[in-house]
ROKE-975750 format. One record per residue (C-alpha): x, y, z; residue in one letter. Coordinates in steps of 0.001 Angstrom, whole numbers, padded with zeros to 6 digits, always signed. Each point is the difference from the previous one (the first is absolute). Layout:
XYZA/...
//
This chain:
+042837+046017-047723M/-002808+000736+002455L/+001814+003097+001291I/+000498+001279-003538Y/-003700-000411-000819Y/-001018+001712+003226S/+002249+002985-000727N/-001364+000282-003536M/-003544+000019+001319K/+000600+002628+002664S/+002055+002249-002300A/-002455+000204-002835F/-003732+000118+000514Q/-001443+001840-003001N/+000682-001318-003512W/-001778+003030-001462A/+002987+002096+001093D/+002022-001643-002784V/-002349+001663-002490R/+000518+003371+001714V/+003773-000477+000015F/+000014-000774-003741L/-002170+003015-000807A/+002354+002368+001837V/+003031-001618-001628M/-001529+000457-003449R/-001406+003512+000402T/+002630+001558+002268G/-002399+001586+002508S/-002806-000856+002377T/-002247+002554-001727L/+000377-001589-003433A/-000311-003479+001523A/-003207+001043+001743A/-001555+000910-003358K/+001008-003351-001509V/-001324-001936+003000L/-003120+002140+000482D/+001039+000677+003604M/+000664+003179+001955S/+003582+001242+000130Q/+000165-000242+003832P/-001149-003659-000191T/+002765-000849-002471V/+002594+001727+002208A/-001245-001881+003086R/+000206-003339-001856R/+003604+000704-001004I/+000839+000925+003611D/-001646-003217+001199A/+001911-002075-002563L/+003325+001540+001021E/-000851-000671+003635H/-000833-003640-000741S/+003178-000561-002005F/+002103+002202+002313K/+001434+001586-003135L/-000014+003475-001510T/-001485-000480-003457L/-000258+003625-001170F/+001894+003226+000594E/-002528+002824+000311R/+000722+003430-001400D/-001786+002806-001827T/+000425-001815-003317R/-001861-003080+001200G/+000893-003449+001242F/+003388-001321-001136R/+000452-003803+000403P/+002902-001197+002096T/+002257-002896-000951Q/-002115-002213+002267D/-003114+000975-001953A/+001729-000712-003304K/+001077-003383+001328H/-003568-000866+001048L/-001577+001212-003254L/+000296-003223-002078P/-001334-002040+002908H/-002968+002348+000399A/-000660-000273-003735E/+000068-003789+000313A/-002653+000250+002730V/-002058+002250-002290E/+000158-002529-002844R/-000939-002832+002357A/-003011+001931+001264M/-001083+000758-003571E/+000188-003704-000849R/-001945-000837+003150L/-002784+002403-001014V/-000011-001372-003571D/-000298-003576+001236E/-002781+000970+002401A/-001868+001690-002848D/+000495-003039-002239N/-001285-002306+002708A/-003324+001841-000105K/-000455-000796-003688L/-001647-003262-001087P/+002435-002525-001459N/+002934+002399+000330A/+002475-002816+000654R/+001246-001994-002950A/-000713-003726-000168I/+003415-001663-000099R/+000067-003156-002110I/+003026-002274-000288T/+000523-002847-002458A/+002725-001473-002200P/+000707+002264-002963R/-001639-002401-002437A/-003328+000294+001802N/-000252+003697-000874F/-001191-001036-003430S/-002256+001511-002625T/-002981-001809+001501N/+000892+001235+003481F/+000281+003575-001293S/-003385-000316-001695R/-001674-000916+003297I/+001668+002905+001803I/-001135+002387-002744S/-003574-001257+000209E/-000031+000489+003753Y/+001584+003453-000253S/-002678+001070-002486D/-002603-000768+002665L/+002011+001231+002992H/+002178+002897-001116A/+000661+000960+003618E/+001880-003256+000695T/+003756-000015-000532H/+002388-002921-000398F/+003650-000720+000681E/+001462-003022-001792F/+003024-001831+001410I/+001351-002357-002661A/+002383-002463+001594T/+000714-003713+000081N/+000751+000343+003725D/-002733-001010+002428V/-000979+003146+001864M/-001310-000241+003568D/-003621+001146-000147L/-000477-000796+003674G/+002671+002567+000807A/-001682+002595-002235G/+002473-000051-002898E/-002982-000066-002401A/-003797-000187+000150D/-000669-002701-002606I/+002142-002683-001624A/-000465-002409-002881I/+001941-003130+000851R/+000480-003359-001678I/+000337-002906+002437A/-001503-003385+000790K/-001258+001360+003325K/+000340+003062+002244I/+001147-000581+003565D/-000136+003593+001258D/-003096+000121+002224D/+000379+003766+000472R/-001382+000622-003488L/-003372-000164-001731I/+000463-002582-002769C/-002189-000382-003068R/+000794-002779-002434K/-000242+001378-003512L/+000555-003127-002062N/+002183-002929-000878E/+003004+000977-002103V/+001443-002201-002726T/+002858+000409-002453A/+000729-001332-003476S/+002814-000119-002519L/-000058+002835-002538Y/+001912+000861-003157A/+000185+002953-002367S/-001414-000084-003550P/+003562+000248-001353E/+001114-003005+002032Y/-003057-001953-001130A/+000756+000839-003641R/+003595-001190+000257R/-000289-003019+002315Y/-003678-000877+000368G/-001862-000448+003279I/+000192-003110+002197P/-003373-001471+000901T/+001310-002257+002784S/+003237-000637+001945P/+000795-002784-002449A/+000659+002686-002624E/+002457+002024+002141F/+003150-001385-001685P/+001320+002480-002566G/-001593+003018+001702H/+001596+002879+001916K/-001216+001249+003366F/+000316+002928+002369V/-000356-000721+003715V/-000042+001908+003257Y/+003311+000257+001809E/-000684+001347+003512R/-003679+000865-000322Y/-002029-002779+001637A/-002725-001030-002421S/-003272+000529+001829S/-001593-003173-001345V/+002992-002295-000437G/-000253-000289-003787V/+003506+001451-000327N/+001436-002820+002114E/-002068-002547-001900W/+001358+001321-003312L/+003635-000201+001176I/-000558-003631+000930D/-001361-000749-003498Q/+002823+001475-002105I/+003743-000308-000428D/+002096+002841+001446R/+001435+000637-003472S/-003477+001076-001151Q/-000065+002945+002429I/+000670+003085-002103E/-000390+002616+002746S/-000680+000318+003725R/-002289+002810+001217C/-000106+001710+003377A/-003677+001029-000066D/-003259-000097-001960V/+000744+003126-002017E/+003305-001450-001233A/-001714-003291-000826M/-002660+001633-002168I/+002620+002121-001763A/+002157-003067-000742A/-002980-001898-001411I/-001088+002932-002151K/+003394+000336-001683V/-000077-003685-000856G/+002727-001339+002301M/-002118-002993+000842G/-003095-001383+001686I/-000631+001154+003564G/-002398-000095+002940V/-002564+002787+000478V/-003001+000107+002332A/-003107-000376-002164T/-001556+003102+001573S/+003016+002137-000912M/+000126-001442-003518A/-003369+001635-000669S/+001859+003340-000037D/+002172-001337-002836H/-002390-001486-002579P/+002811-000453-002515E/+001456-002815+002119L/-000945-003514-001133I/-000829-002584+002648R/+001561-003368-000731C/-002360-002226+001973F/-001985+000107+003281P/+001982-000096+003244P/+000734-003344+001639P/-002775-001111+002365P/+000519+000856+003652G/+002346+002941-000553Y/-001853+002961+001442Y/+000073+002404+002925T/-002316+002742+001267N/-000287+003724-000503S/-000871+001914+003169W/-001186+003493+000800L/+001388+000915+003420L/-001223+003017+001952I/+001325+001675+003116N/-002947-000071+002499P/+000613+003600+001084D/-000103+001128-003637A/-003169-002018-000609Y/-001811+002158+002563R/+000371+002931-002400R/-003135+000257-002179P/+001950+000619-003207E/+002120-003130+000521V/-003051-002172+000649K/-001717+001456-003077S/+003056-000608-002184F/+000415-003612+001140V/-003657-000755-000804A/+000453+001509-003471F/+003435-001400-000779F/-000204-003643+001115A/-002657-001341-002424P/+001480+001868-002953R/+003506-001235+000719Y/-001337-003526+000385Q/-001428+000261-003508A/+003510+000554-001380I/+001029-003418+001270F/-003065-001762-001317K/+000215+001181-003606R/+003209-001764-001085P/-001112-003295+001502A/-003022-000035-002282E/+002161-000074-003159G/
//
């Protein structure tokens, strides 16, 4: 491996010769290439000679009609073009790095967190900071911010054990039982667990309820009352809306669905925390620090509103 690298280094010293090689390949002569490159014709010819010497290959047959590429030149052409594209990308990235806030802020959260209220906050910030761009990664998987997989995460957990991250507690998160207007019309709404008999329910199957209300509900009802099992929050809300039964929704998310009817307040003690997690390297970027200061209090307000009802 070391010998291969050493040979590569000694055989090829001037990356600009790739540009000269491509110009001659595309124009068919050193004179035409010189005009494209804004060089003298003798300079272009010398660079081709130097490249052939470095590669120990004949790249062009010279005659009165110009420079005709050899099979070796044709073989090297796609690789030279790949170098050209890489250099163009390098220049583009260098130019972008000079611009303020050129890099997108990458935010990851479960799909349900990219709600109407979340979008409203992003829109408000974008109105004030049009130069800032965002990339949203909607996933129920926990991405590794410490490894740079994202810049910011919204995470629901009792506590955060990753000391590599900047952690800001947003609020306590609770959940309640909700039903659709159609379900309420047909079956009524329970006002306590004592009224659960005779009702139908939808529960989470694999999705771990963030506040434990799902597990509490399963303990309170008979298995025959379970009408449907849902894999995630989106499926749960859809099942409730079509009237399959009563189900568990975080009170903050229910604010995006005002048609849902809350049965009764959540059981005492069933809560967890909402966290804003930031990669420390990302937080050094001025646009990330500005966004966090803007976003956190507004997102906190989303959680407070339902609890007041």
